[in-house]
Backbone as CSV, one residue per row, in Angstrom:
resi,resn,N_x,N_y,N_z,CA_x,CA_y,CA_z,C_x,C_y,C_z
1,UNK,181.150,10.715,33.791,181.650,11.870,33.077,181.451,13.119,33.919
2,UNK,182.296,14.020,33.749,182.279,15.236,34.547,181.084,16.139,34.248
3,UNK,180.648,16.237,33.003,179.573,17.153,32.631,178.274,16.438,32.289
4,UNK,178.124,15.226,32.705,176.921,14.454,32.378,175.699,15.033,33.096
5,UNK,174.616,15.162,32.372,173.357,15.638,32.944,172.512,14.415,33.244
6,UNK,172.121,14.253,34.486,171.396,13.063,34.909,169.900,13.294,35.060
7,UNK,169.364,14.206,34.327,167.921,14.439,34.369,167.449,14.745,32.956
8,UNK,166.164,14.559,32.703,165.664,14.824,31.344,165.784,16.299,30.983
9,UNK,165.960,16.547,29.710,165.994,17.921,29.219,164.574,18.469,29.267
10,UNK,164.437,19.649,29.807,163.106,20.262,29.926,162.544,20.565,28.545
11,UNK,161.249,20.470,28.435,160.577,20.792,27.179,160.416,22.288,27.021
12,UNK,159.713,22.662,26.042,159.429,24.066,25.791,158.405,24.594,26.785
13,UNK,158.422,25.900,27.008,157.383,26.536,27.827,156.089,26.648,27.055
14,UNK,156.196,27.064,25.824,154.984,27.261,25.047,155.265,27.343,23.563
15,UNK,154.692,26.440,22.817,154.791,26.463,21.363,153.426,26.866,20.825
16,UNK,153.392,27.870,19.979,152.149,28.297,19.361,152.223,27.940,17.885
17,UNK,151.322,27.085,17.451,151.248,26.654,16.062,150.065,27.394,15.448
18,UNK,150.358,28.277,14.488,149.329,29.170,13.959,149.117,28.910,12.471
19,UNK,147.896,28.531,12.123,147.519,28.314,10.723,147.200,29.658,10.082
20,UNK,147.761,29.883,8.904,147.568,31.155,8.211,146.484,31.114,7.143
21,UNK,145.914,29.938,6.882,144.868,29.823,5.868,144.016,28.594,6.150
22,UNK,142.975,28.409,5.349,142.036,27.310,5.565,142.668,25.936,5.436
23,UNK,143.548,25.755,4.453,144.225,24.469,4.293,145.104,24.148,5.485
24,UNK,145.810,25.152,5.979,146.659,24.964,7.160,145.808,24.707,8.399
25,UNK,144.642,25.333,8.474,143.731,25.106,9.606,143.331,23.629,9.674
26,UNK,143.035,23.037,8.531,142.673,21.612,8.496,143.840,20.746,8.966
27,UNK,145.055,21.109,8.586,146.235,20.353,9.015,146.409,20.431,10.524
28,UNK,146.334,21.640,11.084,146.574,21.745,12.529,145.435,21.144,13.344
29,UNK,144.228,21.128,12.803,143.138,20.464,13.521,143.401,18.967,13.624
30,UNK,143.940,18.363,12.561,144.301,16.946,12.629,145.452,16.730,13.603
31,UNK,146.443,17.612,13.569,147.600,17.475,14.458,147.238,17.678,15.921
32,UNK,146.287,18.544,16.192,145.965,18.884,17.586,145.419,17.699,18.369
33,UNK,144.929,16.682,17.679,144.396,15.515,18.389,145.497,14.580,18.878
34,UNK,146.728,14.795,18.441,147.855,13.975,18.897,148.336,14.483,20.255
35,UNK,149.022,13.623,21.017,149.530,14.078,22.317,150.732,15.020,22.149
36,UNK,150.622,16.215,22.681,151.689,17.212,22.633,151.910,17.727,24.042
37,UNK,153.085,18.232,24.303,153.393,18.756,25.628,152.767,20.111,25.884
38,UNK,153.313,21.138,25.276,152.884,22.506,25.582,152.432,23.269,24.342
39,UNK,152.103,22.558,23.293,151.703,23.224,22.050,150.236,23.631,22.103
40,UNK,149.974,24.836,21.610,148.592,25.303,21.412,148.418,25.528,19.924
41,UNK,147.316,25.029,19.400,147.039,25.099,17.972,145.988,26.171,17.724
42,UNK,146.350,27.125,16.874,145.515,28.302,16.639,145.420,28.579,15.146
43,UNK,144.437,29.358,14.777,144.350,29.823,13.395,144.007,31.307,13.401
44,UNK,144.393,31.973,12.333,144.143,33.406,12.214,142.655,33.620,11.992
45,UNK,142.065,34.451,12.844,140.652,34.804,12.664,140.558,35.844,11.557
46,UNK,141.213,36.970,11.774,141.180,38.039,10.784,142.063,39.181,11.273
47,UNK,143.017,39.652,10.454,143.755,40.847,10.857,142.807,42.041,10.856
48,UNK,142.957,42.920,11.815,142.059,44.073,11.925,142.879,45.342,12.147
49,UNK,142.254,46.468,11.867,142.870,47.776,12.124,141.925,48.578,13.000
50,UNK,142.515,49.296,13.951,141.674,50.181,14.750,141.732,51.581,14.143
51,UNK,141.128,52.546,14.807,141.060,53.909,14.269,142.444,54.510,14.053
52,UNK,143.422,54.123,14.878,144.785,54.625,14.728,145.593,53.856,13.703
53,UNK,144.936,52.984,12.933,145.569,52.176,11.896,146.608,51.205,12.452
54,UNK,146.514,50.851,13.736,147.381,49.812,14.274,146.751,48.463,13.947
55,UNK,147.581,47.517,13.520,147.074,46.198,13.161,147.190,45.252,14.345
56,UNK,146.249,44.354,14.429,146.367,43.267,15.388,145.709,42.036,14.799
57,UNK,145.994,40.899,15.396,145.487,39.633,14.886,144.711,38.945,15.987
58,UNK,143.507,38.518,15.669,142.736,37.666,16.572,142.974,36.223,16.153
59,UNK,143.054,35.352,17.143,143.315,33.942,16.879,142.179,33.090,17.412
60,UNK,141.942,31.970,16.747,140.937,31.003,17.181,141.647,29.714,17.556
61,UNK,141.292,29.125,18.707,141.835,27.806,19.000,140.973,26.758,18.309
62,UNK,141.321,25.496,18.448,140.598,24.452,17.719,139.168,24.272,18.212
63,UNK,138.841,24.823,19.395,137.468,24.778,19.895,136.666,26.010,19.496
64,UNK,137.306,26.982,18.830,136.618,28.183,18.386,136.713,29.363,19.335
65,UNK,137.440,29.210,20.450,137.610,30.322,21.391,138.566,31.356,20.794
66,UNK,138.236,32.622,20.964,139.026,33.719,20.406,140.018,34.222,21.448
67,UNK,141.244,34.512,21.000,142.248,35.127,21.870,143.053,36.113,21.033
68,UNK,143.791,36.962,21.710,144.621,37.931,20.988,146.027,37.366,20.806
69,UNK,146.709,37.858,19.804,148.086,37.447,19.567,148.953,37.774,20.777
70,UNK,148.770,38.951,21.355,149.569,39.352,22.520,149.398,38.377,23.675
71,UNK,148.169,37.962,23.944,147.933,37.002,25.028,148.589,35.666,24.736
72,UNK,148.504,35.212,23.508,149.083,33.913,23.154,150.605,33.931,23.210
73,UNK,151.216,35.061,22.897,152.675,35.131,22.897,153.262,35.416,24.273
74,UNK,152.420,35.730,25.241,152.915,36.092,26.576,153.795,35.009,27.187
75,UNK,153.454,33.745,26.993,154.263,32.671,27.571,154.786,31.711,26.505
76,UNK,154.936,32.195,25.285,155.442,31.362,24.190,156.945,31.543,24.034
77,UNK,157.610,30.476,23.626,159.019,30.612,23.274,159.295,30.211,21.826
78,UNK,158.294,29.661,21.148,158.402,29.333,19.724,157.050,29.568,19.066
79,UNK,157.077,30.167,17.884,155.875,30.314,17.065,156.137,29.605,15.744
80,UNK,155.244,28.687,15.397,155.333,27.980,14.121,154.144,28.414,13.274
81,UNK,154.435,29.088,12.154,153.380,29.505,11.233,153.246,28.448,10.146
82,UNK,152.040,27.958,9.946,151.780,26.916,8.950,150.904,27.519,7.857
83,UNK,151.307,27.307,6.606,150.538,27.839,5.478,150.508,26.817,4.356
84,UNK,149.440,26.870,3.586,149.408,26.107,2.343,149.647,27.127,1.238
85,UNK,148.899,27.096,0.195,149.175,28.024,-0.904,148.404,29.327,-0.812
86,UNK,147.677,29.536,0.285,146.909,30.770,0.403,147.157,31.487,1.708
87,UNK,148.389,31.496,2.189,148.697,32.102,3.483,148.346,33.575,3.549
88,UNK,147.900,34.013,4.700,147.508,35.400,4.939,148.768,36.231,5.184
89,UNK,149.203,36.976,4.173,150.448,37.737,4.257,150.399,38.800,5.346
90,UNK,149.272,39.487,5.493,149.159,40.539,6.512,149.286,39.942,7.905
91,UNK,148.594,38.851,8.158,148.670,38.215,9.473,150.070,37.673,9.729
92,UNK,150.686,37.058,8.718,152.041,36.528,8.882,153.014,37.640,9.242
93,UNK,152.868,38.788,8.601,153.738,39.925,8.882,153.580,40.410,10.321
94,UNK,152.351,40.503,10.783,152.092,40.947,12.160,152.632,39.929,13.159
95,UNK,152.376,38.652,12.916,152.847,37.599,13.822,154.373,37.580,13.858
96,UNK,155.009,37.653,12.684,156.468,37.646,12.624,157.089,38.840,13.328
97,UNK,156.559,40.033,13.094,157.102,41.242,13.722,156.909,41.224,15.230
98,UNK,155.740,40.803,15.681,155.467,40.752,17.119,156.366,39.733,17.799
99,UNK,156.583,38.600,17.159,157.463,37.573,17.720,158.898,38.071,17.796
100,UNK,159.353,38.762,16.764,160.716,39.289,16.745,160.937,40.293,17.866
101,UNK,159.989,41.191,18.064,160.104,42.195,19.128,160.210,41.524,20.496
102,UNK,159.521,40.406,20.669,159.521,39.691,21.950,160.623,38.637,22.040
103,UNK,161.496,38.573,21.044,162.599,37.606,20.994,162.101,36.163,21.051
104,UNK,161.017,35.896,20.345,160.456,34.551,20.252,160.885,33.960,18.914
105,UNK,161.446,32.759,18.955,161.873,32.098,17.731,160.674,31.809,16.834
106,UNK,160.849,32.029,15.537,159.778,31.764,14.586,160.212,30.698,13.593
107,UNK,159.262,29.875,13.217,159.482,28.886,12.165,158.281,28.948,11.241
108,UNK,158.497,28.597,10.006,157.410,28.558,9.043,157.414,27.234,8.319
109,UNK,156.232,26.727,8.037,156.092,25.511,7.243,155.105,25.811,6.124
110,UNK,155.548,25.620,4.898,154.680,25.775,3.738,154.421,24.381,3.186
111,UNK,153.163,23.983,3.192,152.776,22.679,2.662,152.134,22.913,1.303
112,UNK,152.843,22.536,0.262,152.332,22.742,-1.086,153.456,22.663,-2.089
113,UNK,153.093,22.751,-3.342,154.077,22.652,-4.415,153.762,23.673,-5.500
114,UNK,154.737,23.941,-6.328,154.520,24.773,-7.498,154.594,26.261,-7.237
115,UNK,154.076,27.015,-8.186,154.159,28.472,-8.147,153.409,29.066,-6.965
116,UNK,152.256,28.502,-6.630,151.489,29.031,-5.498,152.268,28.868,-4.202
117,UNK,152.956,27.751,-4.042,153.770,27.546,-2.839,154.941,28.521,-2.813
118,UNK,155.527,28.814,-3.973,156.663,29.734,-3.989,156.241,31.147,-3.601
119,UNK,155.008,31.535,-3.907,154.515,32.839,-3.455,154.390,32.868,-1.934
120,UNK,153.908,31.784,-1.352,153.781,31.706,0.106,155.158,31.701,0.755
121,UNK,156.110,31.000,0.146,157.487,30.986,0.650,158.053,32.404,0.652
122,UNK,157.807,33.157,-0.398,158.309,34.532,-0.479,157.751,35.395,0.646
123,UNK,156.507,35.148,1.040,155.902,35.903,2.146,156.549,35.521,3.471
124,UNK,156.743,34.222,3.704,157.237,33.761,5.008,158.748,33.873,5.181
125,UNK,159.498,33.871,4.083,160.961,33.844,4.179,161.530,34.925,5.104
126,UNK,161.138,36.185,5.007,161.735,37.181,5.909,161.194,37.128,7.339
127,UNK,160.154,36.347,7.579,159.497,36.346,8.886,159.857,35.151,9.754
128,UNK,160.475,34.134,9.182,160.740,32.899,9.917,162.234,32.597,9.919
129,UNK,162.777,32.305,11.095,164.194,31.949,11.182,164.444,30.580,10.574
130,UNK,163.453,29.706,10.663,163.519,28.372,10.071,162.337,28.264,9.117
131,UNK,162.579,27.834,7.893,161.498,27.709,6.919,161.583,26.343,6.245
132,UNK,160.507,25.586,6.347,160.421,24.258,5.744,159.380,24.322,4.635
133,UNK,159.750,23.838,3.459,158.820,23.762,2.342,158.662,22.287,2.005
134,UNK,157.432,21.821,2.019,157.198,20.393,1.849,155.883,20.146,1.124
135,UNK,155.821,19.025,0.465,154.578,18.601,-0.150,153.780,17.676,0.748
136,UNK,154.291,17.424,1.963,153.666,16.450,2.863,153.359,17.079,4.217
137,UNK,152.126,16.980,4.656,151.759,17.583,5.935,152.385,16.862,7.124
138,UNK,152.866,15.625,6.952,153.528,14.914,8.045,154.783,15.653,8.505
139,UNK,155.370,16.457,7.622,156.564,17.208,7.994,156.271,18.262,9.060
140,UNK,155.041,18.726,9.139,154.662,19.656,10.212,154.780,18.932,11.548
141,UNK,154.262,17.724,11.619,154.354,16.919,12.837,155.809,16.640,13.201
142,UNK,156.625,16.321,12.201,158.043,16.053,12.455,158.751,17.287,13.010
143,UNK,158.445,18.459,12.472,159.051,19.692,12.973,158.636,19.945,14.420
144,UNK,157.362,19.756,14.723,156.886,19.969,16.093,157.537,18.986,17.062
145,UNK,157.736,17.766,16.630,158.422,16.782,17.471,159.860,17.213,17.718
146,UNK,160.541,17.690,16.680,161.920,18.156,16.832,162.013,19.355,17.771
147,UNK,160.979,20.182,17.796,160.950,21.354,18.684,160.480,21.012,20.098
148,UNK,160.194,19.742,20.354,159.697,19.269,21.659,158.397,19.974,22.033
149,UNK,157.513,20.090,21.064,156.225,20.731,21.301,155.346,19.809,22.111
């Protein structure tokens, strides 16, 4: 064929999977033990404000090392925010806005059901280009596989 590509499709440069709450942190800790290409699994430490009222987010990796959102997004091309029914709205807003400014694709996964999940969906809907709502944490793994994480 004239346009056939005879080499593998390159993977992502950097996928950042960020847990927005304790339930999501437990999910990504289980997922992080699986073999992934370029995915880094992080959780929100705590949104903070400095004297000028600028917000920033500190992130923890699965080993407990702290990094800044800016450092983590420097070489990322996809950010996946994972939340259960208690997602951190302030952190999600900062992560979503920072990703948008840097032209980084965002996805959100809400693992949960019922009214509490719908509140989390309402928070993530304007911040994620792709939003998955599921009652099964395996769907997070499926999304990461589809993104070639």
